[in-house]
KEMAR-430583 format. One record per residue (C-alpha): residue number from 1; residue in one letter; x, y, z. Coordinates in Angstrom, 1 decimal, always signed. Layout:
! KEMAR-430583
+------+------+--------+--------+--------+
! rolo ! bami !     c1 !     c2 !     c3 !
+------+------+--------+--------+--------+
!  NUM !    A !      X !      Y !      Z !
...
+------+------+--------+--------+--------+
This chain:
! KEMAR-430583
+------+------+--------+--------+--------+
! rolo ! bami !     c1 !     c2 !     c3 !
+------+------+--------+--------+--------+
!    1 !    M ! -194.1 !  +78.1 !  -95.8 !
!    2 !    K ! -193.3 !  +74.4 !  -95.9 !
!    3 !    K ! -189.6 !  +75.3 !  -95.6 !
!    4 !    L ! -190.3 !  +77.4 !  -92.5 !
!    5 !    F ! -192.2 !  +74.5 !  -90.9 !
!    6 !    L ! -189.4 !  +72.1 !  -91.8 !
!    7 !    L ! -186.8 !  +74.5 !  -90.3 !
!    8 !    A ! -188.8 !  +74.9 !  -87.1 !
!    9 !    A ! -189.2 !  +71.1 !  -86.8 !
!   10 !    L ! -185.4 !  +70.7 !  -87.2 !
!   11 !    I ! -184.7 !  +73.3 !  -84.6 !
!   12 !    L ! -187.1 !  +71.6 !  -82.2 !
!   13 !    I ! -185.6 !  +68.2 !  -82.7 !
!   14 !    A ! -182.1 !  +69.6 !  -82.2 !
!   15 !    G ! -183.2 !  +71.3 !  -79.0 !
!   16 !    L ! -184.7 !  +68.1 !  -77.6 !
!   17 !    C ! -181.4 !  +66.2 !  -78.5 !
!   18 !    F ! -179.3 !  +68.9 !  -76.7 !
!   19 !    A ! -181.6 !  +68.8 !  -73.7 !
!   20 !    Q ! -181.4 !  +65.0 !  -73.4 !
!   21 !    N ! -177.6 !  +65.1 !  -73.7 !
!   22 !    G ! -177.5 !  +67.8 !  -71.0 !
!   23 !    E ! -179.6 !  +65.7 !  -68.7 !
!   24 !    A ! -177.3 !  +62.6 !  -69.3 !
!   25 !    A ! -174.2 !  +64.7 !  -68.6 !
!   26 !    A ! -175.8 !  +66.1 !  -65.4 !
!   27 !    E ! -176.6 !  +62.5 !  -64.3 !
!   28 !    Q ! -173.0 !  +61.5 !  -64.9 !
!   29 !    E ! -171.7 !  +64.5 !  -63.0 !
!   30 !    K ! -174.0 !  +63.7 !  -60.0 !
!   31 !    P ! -172.0 !  +61.6 !  -57.5 !
!   32 !    E ! -173.3 !  +58.7 !  -55.6 !
!   33 !    L ! -174.0 !  +59.8 !  -52.0 !
!   34 !    F ! -173.1 !  +56.7 !  -50.2 !
!   35 !    D ! -170.7 !  +53.7 !  -50.9 !
!   36 !    L ! -170.3 !  +50.6 !  -48.8 !
!   37 !    E ! -167.0 !  +48.7 !  -49.1 !
!   38 !    I ! -166.2 !  +45.2 !  -48.0 !
!   39 !    T ! -162.4 !  +44.5 !  -47.8 !
!   40 !    I ! -160.0 !  +41.7 !  -47.2 !
!   41 !    G ! -156.6 !  +43.0 !  -46.1 !
!   42 !    V ! -153.3 !  +42.2 !  -44.5 !
!   43 !    P ! -152.5 !  +44.7 !  -41.8 !
!   44 !    V ! -148.9 !  +44.7 !  -40.4 !
!   45 !    H ! -148.3 !  +46.5 !  -37.1 !
!   46 !    W ! -145.2 !  +47.3 !  -35.2 !
!   47 !    T ! -144.8 !  +49.0 !  -31.8 !
!   48 !    N ! -141.7 !  +49.7 !  -29.8 !
!   49 !    S ! -142.4 !  +51.2 !  -26.4 !
!   50 !    P ! -139.7 !  +53.3 !  -24.9 !
!   51 !    I ! -141.4 !  +53.2 !  -21.4 !
!   52 !    T ! -140.4 !  +50.5 !  -18.9 !
!   53 !    H ! -143.1 !  +48.1 !  -17.6 !
!   54 !    G ! -141.6 !  +47.0 !  -14.4 !
!   55 !    F ! -144.6 !  +45.2 !  -13.0 !
!   56 !    Y ! -145.0 !  +43.0 !  -16.0 !
!   57 !    S ! -141.5 !  +41.5 !  -16.0 !
!   58 !    S ! -138.6 !  +43.6 !  -14.6 !
!   59 !    A ! -137.6 !  +47.2 !  -14.1 !
!   60 !    D ! -135.8 !  +47.2 !  -17.4 !
!   61 !    D ! -138.5 !  +45.6 !  -19.5 !
!   62 !    T ! -139.9 !  +47.4 !  -22.6 !
!   63 !    D ! -142.4 !  +45.7 !  -24.9 !
!   64 !    K ! -142.2 !  +45.2 !  -28.7 !
!   65 !    V ! -145.2 !  +44.1 !  -30.7 !
!   66 !    V ! -145.3 !  +42.9 !  -34.3 !
!   67 !    T ! -148.4 !  +41.4 !  -35.9 !
!   68 !    A ! -149.5 !  +40.4 !  -39.4 !
!   69 !    N ! -153.1 !  +39.2 !  -39.8 !
!   70 !    T ! -155.7 !  +38.7 !  -42.4 !
!   71 !    A ! -158.4 !  +41.2 !  -41.6 !
!   72 !    I ! -162.0 !  +41.7 !  -42.7 !
!   73 !    G ! -162.9 !  +45.4 !  -43.2 !
!   74 !    V ! -165.9 !  +47.6 !  -43.8 !
!   75 !    A ! -165.7 !  +51.1 !  -45.1 !
!   76 !    L ! -168.4 !  +53.8 !  -45.4 !
!   77 !    L ! -167.7 !  +56.5 !  -48.0 !
!   78 !    F ! -169.8 !  +59.6 !  -48.3 !
!   79 !    N ! -169.4 !  +61.6 !  -51.5 !
!   80 !    F ! -170.0 !  +65.4 !  -51.3 !
!   81 !    G ! -169.1 !  +66.0 !  -55.0 !
!   82 !    R ! -167.0 !  +64.6 !  -57.9 !
!   83 !    K ! -163.8 !  +65.6 !  -56.2 !
!   84 !    I ! -164.2 !  +65.2 !  -52.4 !
!   85 !    G ! -165.8 !  +62.9 !  -49.9 !
!   86 !    F ! -165.5 !  +61.6 !  -46.3 !
!   87 !    T ! -164.5 !  +58.1 !  -45.2 !
!   88 !    L ! -164.8 !  +55.8 !  -42.2 !
!   89 !    D ! -162.5 !  +52.9 !  -42.9 !
!   90 !    T ! -162.3 !  +50.0 !  -40.4 !
!   91 !    D ! -161.0 !  +46.5 !  -40.2 !
!   92 !    F ! -161.0 !  +43.8 !  -37.6 !
!   93 !    F ! -158.6 !  +40.9 !  -37.0 !
!   94 !    F ! -158.3 !  +38.1 !  -34.5 !
!   95 !    G ! -156.2 !  +35.1 !  -33.7 !
!   96 !    S ! -155.7 !  +32.4 !  -31.1 !
!   97 !    D ! -153.2 !  +29.8 !  -30.0 !
!   98 !    V ! -153.6 !  +26.8 !  -27.7 !
!   99 !    M ! -150.9 !  +24.4 !  -26.8 !
!  100 !    G ! -150.8 !  +21.6 !  -24.3 !
!  101 !    H ! -153.7 !  +20.6 !  -22.0 !
!  102 !    T ! -151.9 !  +18.7 !  -19.2 !
!  103 !    N ! -149.9 !  +19.8 !  -16.2 !
!  104 !    P ! -147.4 !  +21.2 !  -15.7 !
!  105 !    Y ! -147.1 !  +22.9 !  -19.2 !
!  106 !    S ! -150.2 !  +24.4 !  -20.8 !
!  107 !    S ! -151.1 !  +27.8 !  -22.2 !
!  108 !    S ! -153.6 !  +29.5 !  -24.4 !
!  109 !    S ! -153.8 !  +33.0 !  -25.8 !
!  110 !    T ! -156.3 !  +35.1 !  -27.8 !
!  111 !    L ! -155.8 !  +38.2 !  -29.8 !
!  112 !    F ! -158.2 !  +40.8 !  -31.1 !
!  113 !    G ! -157.5 !  +44.1 !  -32.9 !
!  114 !    A ! -159.2 !  +46.8 !  -34.9 !
!  115 !    N ! -158.1 !  +49.8 !  -37.1 !
!  116 !    V ! -160.1 !  +52.9 !  -37.9 !
!  117 !    L ! -159.2 !  +55.7 !  -40.4 !
!  118 !    L ! -161.4 !  +58.8 !  -40.3 !
!  119 !    G ! -161.0 !  +61.7 !  -42.7 !
!  120 !    P ! -161.6 !  +63.4 !  -46.0 !
!  121 !    V ! -161.2 !  +61.8 !  -49.4 !
!  122 !    I ! -159.9 !  +63.5 !  -52.5 !
!  123 !    Y ! -160.4 !  +61.9 !  -55.9 !
!  124 !    L ! -157.2 !  +62.3 !  -58.0 !
!  125 !    Y ! -159.2 !  +60.9 !  -60.9 !
!  126 !    N ! -163.0 !  +60.3 !  -61.0 !
!  127 !    G ! -164.3 !  +58.7 !  -64.2 !
!  128 !    S ! -167.2 !  +56.4 !  -65.0 !
!  129 !    F ! -165.0 !  +53.3 !  -65.0 !
!  130 !    L ! -161.8 !  +54.3 !  -63.1 !
!  131 !    R ! -161.5 !  +56.2 !  -59.8 !
!  132 !    I ! -158.4 !  +57.0 !  -57.7 !
!  133 !    P ! -159.2 !  +58.1 !  -54.2 !
!  134 !    L ! -156.7 !  +59.6 !  -51.7 !
!  135 !    A ! -157.7 !  +59.8 !  -48.0 !
!  136 !    L ! -155.9 !  +61.7 !  -45.3 !
!  137 !    G ! -157.1 !  +61.5 !  -41.7 !
!  138 !    V ! -156.7 !  +60.3 !  -38.2 !
!  139 !    H ! -155.9 !  +56.7 !  -37.4 !
!  140 !    M ! -156.8 !  +54.6 !  -34.3 !
!  141 !    S ! -155.5 !  +51.1 !  -33.5 !
!  142 !    Y ! -156.9 !  +48.9 !  -30.8 !
!  143 !    W ! -155.1 !  +45.8 !  -29.5 !
!  144 !    S ! -156.3 !  +43.2 !  -27.0 !
!  145 !    S ! -154.5 !  +40.1 !  -25.9 !
!  146 !    D ! -155.5 !  +37.6 !  -23.2 !
!  147 !    A ! -153.1 !  +34.8 !  -22.2 !
!  148 !    W ! -153.6 !  +32.0 !  -19.6 !
!  149 !    V ! -150.4 !  +30.2 !  -18.6 !
!  150 !    Q ! -149.7 !  +27.3 !  -16.3 !
!  151 !    I ! -146.1 !  +26.4 !  -15.6 !
!  152 !    G ! -146.0 !  +24.4 !  -12.4 !
!  153 !    T ! -147.8 !  +25.2 !   -9.2 !
!  154 !    P ! -148.8 !  +27.8 !   -8.0 !
!  155 !    A ! -147.6 !  +30.0 !  -10.9 !
!  156 !    T ! -151.0 !  +29.7 !  -12.7 !
!  157 !    G ! -153.0 !  +32.7 !  -14.0 !
!  158 !    W ! -153.7 !  +35.1 !  -16.8 !
!  159 !    I ! -152.2 !  +38.2 !  -18.3 !
!  160 !    K ! -154.3 !  +40.8 !  -20.1 !
!  161 !    T ! -152.9 !  +43.6 !  -22.3 !
!  162 !    R ! -154.8 !  +46.4 !  -23.9 !
!  163 !    D ! -153.5 !  +49.1 !  -26.3 !
!  164 !    L ! -155.0 !  +52.2 !  -27.9 !
!  165 !    Q ! -152.8 !  +54.0 !  -30.4 !
!  166 !    F ! -153.5 !  +57.3 !  -32.2 !
!  167 !    G ! -151.8 !  +59.1 !  -35.1 !
!  168 !    P ! -152.1 !  +60.3 !  -38.7 !
!  169 !    G ! -153.1 !  +57.9 !  -41.5 !
!  170 !    A ! -153.7 !  +57.8 !  -45.2 !
!  171 !    Y ! -154.6 !  +55.5 !  -48.1 !
!  172 !    I ! -154.6 !  +55.5 !  -51.8 !
!  173 !    G ! -156.6 !  +53.2 !  -54.0 !
!  174 !    I ! -157.8 !  +52.2 !  -57.4 !
!  175 !    Q ! -161.5 !  +51.5 !  -58.1 !
!  176 !    F ! -162.8 !  +49.7 !  -61.2 !
!  177 !    H ! -166.6 !  +50.3 !  -61.7 !
!  178 !    F ! -168.5 !  +47.7 !  -63.7 !
!  179 !    N ! -172.0 !  +49.3 !  -63.3 !
!  180 !    N ! -173.8 !  +51.8 !  -61.2 !
!  181 !    N ! -173.9 !  +49.5 !  -58.1 !
!  182 !    L ! -170.8 !  +47.4 !  -58.1 !
!  183 !    Y ! -167.0 !  +47.9 !  -58.3 !
!  184 !    I ! -163.8 !  +46.2 !  -57.2 !
!  185 !    F ! -160.8 !  +48.0 !  -55.8 !
!  186 !    S ! -157.3 !  +47.6 !  -54.4 !
!  187 !    R ! -156.0 !  +49.9 !  -51.7 !
!  188 !    T ! -153.0 !  +50.5 !  -49.4 !
!  189 !    N ! -153.4 !  +52.0 !  -46.0 !
!  190 !    V ! -150.5 !  +53.6 !  -44.2 !
!  191 !    A ! -150.5 !  +55.0 !  -40.6 !
!  192 !    V ! -148.0 !  +56.2 !  -38.0 !
!  193 !    D ! -149.3 !  +56.2 !  -34.4 !
!  194 !    I ! -147.4 !  +58.4 !  -31.9 !
!  195 !    I ! -149.7 !  +58.4 !  -28.8 !
!  196 !    R ! -150.4 !  +55.2 !  -26.9 !
!  197 !    W ! -152.5 !  +54.1 !  -24.0 !
!  198 !    H ! -151.1 !  +50.8 !  -22.7 !
!  199 !    G ! -152.5 !  +48.6 !  -19.9 !
!  200 !    I ! -151.4 !  +45.3 !  -18.3 !
!  201 !    M ! -153.3 !  +43.2 !  -15.8 !
!  202 !    T ! -152.0 !  +40.0 !  -14.4 !
!  203 !    S ! -152.8 !  +37.4 !  -11.7 !
!  204 !    T ! -149.7 !  +35.2 !  -12.3 !
!  205 !    G ! -148.0 !  +34.8 !   -9.0 !
!  206 !    N ! -149.7 !  +37.9 !   -7.7 !
!  207 !    F ! -152.4 !  +40.3 !   -8.8 !
!  208 !    G ! -152.0 !  +43.9 !  -10.1 !
!  209 !    H ! -152.2 !  +46.2 !  -13.0 !
!  210 !    E ! -150.6 !  +49.2 !  -14.6 !
!  211 !    N ! -151.6 !  +51.6 !  -17.3 !
!  212 !    G ! -150.9 !  +55.0 !  -18.7 !
!  213 !    F ! -150.3 !  +57.1 !  -21.7 !
!  214 !    E ! -146.9 !  +57.3 !  -23.5 !
!  215 !    L ! -145.2 !  +58.3 !  -26.7 !
!  216 !    A ! -144.6 !  +55.1 !  -28.6 !
!  217 !    I ! -144.0 !  +55.2 !  -32.3 !
!  218 !    A ! -145.9 !  +52.5 !  -34.2 !
!  219 !    W ! -146.6 !  +52.0 !  -37.9 !
!  220 !    Q ! -149.1 !  +50.1 !  -39.9 !
!  221 !    V ! -149.2 !  +49.1 !  -43.6 !
!  222 !    K ! -152.4 !  +47.3 !  -44.9 !
!  223 !    P ! -152.6 !  +46.2 !  -48.6 !
!  224 !    A ! -156.3 !  +45.4 !  -49.2 !
!  225 !    I ! -158.6 !  +44.2 !  -52.0 !
!  226 !    G ! -162.4 !  +44.2 !  -51.9 !
!  227 !    V ! -165.8 !  +44.8 !  -53.4 !
!  228 !    G ! -167.7 !  +48.0 !  -53.2 !
!  229 !    I ! -171.5 !  +48.4 !  -53.3 !
!  230 !    K ! -173.0 !  +51.7 !  -54.0 !
!  231 !    F ! -176.4 !  +52.8 !  -52.6 !
+------+------+--------+--------+--------+
């Protein structure tokens, strides 16, 4: 009888151990629903417009834009499972330049831009310490530039340019998780925009504006590092 009680006790203890291990495994398999990422990146943009902008300069003028900036980014990552999620990845950058404050030569300019990548995320590897996410989606780039120039009299005024560009985008990254709430990562975003809305307004010498959609190939590469916080 004692042997039967001892065997029953051993079976009960073994069952409890297996149950606890199963619960721990289930907890490990359960993904975090929401991640917030803060990034510091270096986006590089390039645009070559094939459409002439006669009002801005001359009938044969086409614009080319190249920028490289330090950008602060915020990304929202929603995890639907261990292998798939959805991301809203953004960054913002700005710059300014001021030279001369006396007539007849003075000028100032400001620059603001933003990038957005929206799409699904596939985890090529998803472990407790290391994760490798791959995102494929739609990219949008916004560009804003205001310039005030004064070169003699009466050629004084401002020039405003606005751009919206759309196309496919992707990123691949590596995440190192230290605990359940904090991780660091490095990531590279790549995008190719093919549709562009371009607008120019000016009051230098005269006043007018022009805008419209065009096919203008532009690319972006953004290496980034940052900190992720899981909620």
